[in-house]
C-alpha positions in Angstrom: 94.4 120.6 106.1 96.3 117.5 107.2 96.6 117.0 110.9 100.0 115.6 111.4 100.4 112.8 114.0 102.2 114.1 117.1 105.8 112.8 117.5 109.0 113.5 119.2 111.4 115.8 117.4 114.6 114.1 116.2 117.6 116.1 114.9 119.5 114.7 111.9 122.3 117.1 111.6 120.7 120.4 110.7 117.4 118.8 109.8 114.6 118.3 112.3 112.2 115.4 111.9 108.8 115.4 113.6 105.3 116.7 113.3 106.3 120.3 114.1 108.5 120.4 111.0 107.9 119.9 107.2 108.0 116.4 105.8 111.5 115.9 104.6 112.5 114.3 101.3 115.4 111.9 101.2 117.0 109.6 98.6 120.0 107.4 98.3 123.2 107.5 96.1 123.4 104.7 93.6 127.1 104.8 92.7 130.1 103.1 94.4 130.8 104.9 97.7 134.5 104.5 97.2 134.3 106.6 94.0 134.1 109.7 96.1 134.0 112.3 93.2 131.1 110.4 91.6 129.3 110.0 94.9 129.7 113.7 95.8 128.5 114.7 92.4 125.3 112.6 92.8 124.7 114.0 96.3 124.9 117.5 94.9 122.5 116.5 92.1 120.0 115.3 94.7 120.4 118.5 96.7 119.7 120.5 93.6 116.6 118.4 92.9 115.2 119.2 96.4 116.6 116.3 98.5 117.2 117.3 102.2 118.8 114.1 103.5 120.9 111.6 101.5 121.6 108.0 102.4 124.9 106.3 101.4 125.6 102.5 101.6 128.7 101.5 103.6 129.0 97.7 103.3 132.8 97.6 103.5 135.6 99.3 105.5 136.7 101.1 102.3 133.2 102.7 102.1 133.3 104.1 105.7 136.7 105.6 104.9 135.3 107.2 101.8 132.3 108.4 103.7 134.3 110.7 105.9 135.6 112.5 102.8 132.2 112.7 101.3 130.6 114.2 104.4 133.3 116.9 104.5 132.6 118.0 101.0 128.7 118.1 100.8 126.2 120.5 102.4 123.5 118.0 103.5 123.3 115.6 106.4 124.4 112.1 105.4 122.8 108.9 106.6 124.9 105.8 106.6 123.1 102.6 105.4 124.3 99.7 107.6 123.0 96.1 107.3 125.2 93.3 108.6 128.3 94.8 110.3 128.2 96.6 113.7 131.8 97.7 113.0 130.6 99.5 109.8 128.0 101.2 112.0 130.5 102.5 114.5 133.0 103.5 111.7 130.2 105.5 110.0 129.3 107.2 113.2 132.9 108.2 113.8 133.2 109.3 110.1 130.5 112.0 110.8 127.2 110.5 109.7 124.2 112.4 111.0 122.2 109.2 111.2 122.7 105.6 110.6 120.1 103.1 109.4 120.0 99.6 111.1 118.1 96.6 109.9 116.9 94.5 112.8 116.8 91.5 110.5 120.5 91.7 110.0 122.1 93.0 113.2 120.6 91.0 116.1 123.2 90.5 118.9 122.3 92.6 121.9 126.0 93.3 122.7 126.5 94.7 119.1 123.3 96.8 119.3 124.4 98.2 122.6 127.8 99.1 121.3 126.3 101.0 118.4 123.9 102.8 120.8 126.8 103.9 123.0 128.7 105.3 120.0 125.6 107.1 118.7 125.0 108.6 122.2 128.6 109.8 122.4 128.4 111.5 119.0 124.8 112.7 119.5 123.5 111.3 116.2 120.1 109.7 115.3 119.4 106.1 114.4 116.7 104.8 112.0 115.4 101.3 112.8 114.4 100.1 109.4 112.4 96.8 109.4 112.1 95.3 106.0 109.5 92.6 105.4 111.9 90.5 103.3 114.5 90.5 106.1 112.3 88.8 108.7 113.6 85.3 109.4 110.2 83.7 109.9 109.0 85.1 106.6 112.0 83.9 104.8 111.6 80.3 106.0 108.0 79.7 104.9 104.9 81.2 103.3 103.3 83.5 105.8 99.8 85.0 105.5 99.6 88.7 105.1 98.3 89.6 108.6 101.0 87.4 110.1 103.7 89.2 108.1 102.5 92.6 109.4 102.4 91.2 113.0 105.9 89.9 112.6 107.2 93.3 111.4 105.5 95.0 114.4 106.9 92.4 116.8 110.4 92.9 115.4 110.1 96.7 115.8 108.9 96.5 119.4 111.7 94.2 120.3 114.4 96.4 118.8 113.0 99.7 120.1 112.9 98.2 123.6 116.7 97.6 123.5 117.2 101.3 122.7 114.8 102.6 125.3 116.3 100.4 128.0 119.6 102.2 127.2 117.8 105.6 127.4 118.3 106.3 123.7 115.4 108.1 122.1 116.9 109.8 119.0 115.0 107.2 116.9 113.3 107.3 113.5 111.2 104.2 112.6 110.4 102.6 109.3 108.7 99.4 108.2 108.8 98.7 104.5 107.3 96.2 102.1 107.2 96.0 98.3 103.4 95.7 98.7 101.5 99.0 98.9 98.7 97.8 101.1 101.0 96.0 103.6 103.1 99.2 103.8 100.0 101.2 104.7 98.8 98.8 107.3 102.1 98.3 109.1 102.8 102.0 109.3 99.4 102.6 110.7 100.2 100.1 113.4 103.6 101.7 114.2 102.0 105.1 114.3 99.5 103.8 116.9 102.2 102.2 119.0 105.1 104.7 119.1 105.6 108.5 119.1 108.9 108.5 117.2 109.1 110.2 113.7 108.3 107.7 110.9 110.2 107.3 107.6 107.9 106.2 104.8 108.8 104.2 101.7 108.3 101.0 99.8 111.3 98.6 99.7 111.2 98.8 95.9 108.6 100.0 93.4 110.1 99.4 90.0 111.3 101.6 87.2 110.4 105.3 87.6 107.4 105.1 85.4 106.1 102.1 87.4 107.1 103.5 90.8 104.9 106.6 90.7 101.5 104.9 91.3 102.4 102.5 94.1 104.5 105.2 95.8 101.7 107.8 95.5 99.1 105.3 96.7 101.0 104.0 99.8 102.9 107.2 100.8 100.0 109.5 99.8 97.5 107.5 101.9 99.6 107.6 105.0 100.6 111.2 104.6 97.0 112.2 104.1 96.3 110.5 107.5 99.0 112.5 109.1 101.5 109.7 109.3 105.0 110.2 108.1 107.8 112.7 108.8 110.3 111.9 106.0 109.8 110.0 102.8 112.0 108.2 100.2 110.5 107.0 96.9 112.4 103.9 95.7 112.8 103.6 92.0 115.4 101.9 89.8 117.8 104.3 88.1 118.7 107.9 88.7 117.8 108.9 92.3 116.9 112.4 91.1 113.7 110.7 89.7 112.9 109.5 93.2 113.2 113.1 94.5 111.0 114.5 91.8 108.3 111.9 92.5 108.5 112.6 96.2 108.2 116.3 95.6 105.1 115.7 93.5 103.4 113.6 96.2 104.0 116.2 98.9 102.9 119.1 96.6 99.7 117.3 95.7 98.9 116.9 99.4 99.8 120.6 100.2 102.7 119.4 102.4 105.2 121.2 100.3 105.0 124.6 98.5 105.2 124.4 94.7 108.7 125.3 93.6 107.7 125.8 89.9 104.7 126.0 87.6 101.9 123.5 87.7 100.6 122.7 84.2 97.0 121.7 84.0 96.1 120.1 80.7 92.7 119.2 79.2 92.3 115.4 78.7 90.6 116.2 75.4 87.4 114.7 73.9 85.2 114.9 70.9 84.6 118.6 71.5 88.3 119.5 71.0 89.0 121.5 67.9 92.7 122.4 68.6 95.8 120.3 69.1 95.9 120.5 72.9 98.6 117.9 73.4 101.0 119.5 70.9 100.4 123.0 72.5 100.8 121.6 76.0 104.1 119.9 75.2 105.4 123.2 73.8 104.3 125.0 76.9 105.8 122.4 79.2 109.2 122.7 77.4 109.1 126.5 77.6 108.3 126.7 81.3 110.9 124.1 82.4 113.2 126.7 83.9 110.6 128.9 85.5 110.9 128.7 89.3 107.7 130.6 90.3 104.7 128.6 91.7 102.3 129.5 88.9 99.2 127.6 87.7 99.1 127.4 83.9 96.2 125.8 82.1 96.1 124.5 78.5 92.4 123.7 77.7 90.7 122.4 74.6 87.1 123.7 74.6 84.6 126.1 76.1 83.1 123.6 78.6 85.9 123.4 81.1 88.3 126.0 79.6 86.8 129.2 81.2 86.5 127.6 84.6 90.1 126.4 84.6 91.2 129.8 83.2 89.4 131.5 86.2 91.4 129.3 88.6 94.8 129.7 86.8 97.4 132.4 86.7 97.6 131.9 82.9 95.5 129.9 80.6 95.3 129.0 76.9 91.8 127.9 75.9 91.5 126.5 72.4 88.8 127.0 69.8 88.7 126.2 66.1 92.0 127.3 64.7 92.4 129.9 67.4 93.1 130.3 71.1 91.9 132.6 73.9 94.6 133.7 76.3 93.7 134.4 80.0 95.6 136.1 82.7 94.3 135.8 86.3 90.9 134.7 84.9 90.6 137.7 82.5 90.7 137.2 78.8 93.5 139.3 77.4 93.7 138.2 73.7 92.5 136.0 70.9 95.2 134.7 68.6 95.6 132.1 65.8 96.5 128.6 67.0 100.0 129.0 65.5 100.6 132.0 67.8 99.0 130.6 71.0 102.1 129.5 72.8 104.0 132.7 72.0 101.1 134.8 73.3 100.9 132.7 76.5 104.7 133.1 77.1 104.4 136.9 76.5 101.9 137.0 79.3 104.2 134.9 81.4 107.0 137.5 81.1 104.7 139.9 83.0 105.0 137.7 86.1 
């Protein structure tokens, strides 16, 4: 069991963030905000994939105008991503955003920040203070040692939070991101030790989906296992649905999210294997793609680990020479030729 770090509870529309609530998955649209049909379609794809919050960039006035229409037509709280313009922040708030994201490295004037705070208070919405390592002025000007970078990020966060607290605004979510997994872990540990606001976890960018999985799992998984983190976003180039899938897998692996579909356990194979495990596993994977029950299904290649995995699975296929043993809830129910193995397994699946 993971003991979540105690935090305040912050409402983002209908979603509650904080330790008393499940860790929330979010992602970001990657199409022009002004193309409202396309943007709405992508938001709905993210919802279908399991996303509970969606962030949308609003760099121009035309984007905040489009945002209002998008918010009216989707069934998920929308976060407006604001960087340089306080006017865009206020327009997004008035358009109905459930939360806005501000970057302390880009909006610095106290009078602008206070104006945004007052608008957020009036509309009772949340604000994420998102410190990005690459946006810190001192870091941009010169080479800065790692520990100094982390200290600068924390200093920036403290300074910004103080402005909000001085104005009695506490509907805050905090995040500090780097493209480096270890620095992301370290700065979030420090923020967790300093503040009691919910924390948004993520890397600034992690590469293509196939390259993003490991650094995201390492950094986000480490922090979540320590009880740090209340909402996560995996950053990967390309389709944001891939981000949501990776985020789901991270939470499921840590027991922070119930499985929404089958888990396929596959033997890594070795010299003992006498059946084409990979070919069988690919066929099983394709066949169970639309199954929505949280089942554990094992495809194993020999008698060493096969029976043990079969005992721990709802269904299992254990290979022998030119044949396969089919198990259901740890009990062997049939022996079939290799050519009939997947069909026999799927016949047992129908009984669930």
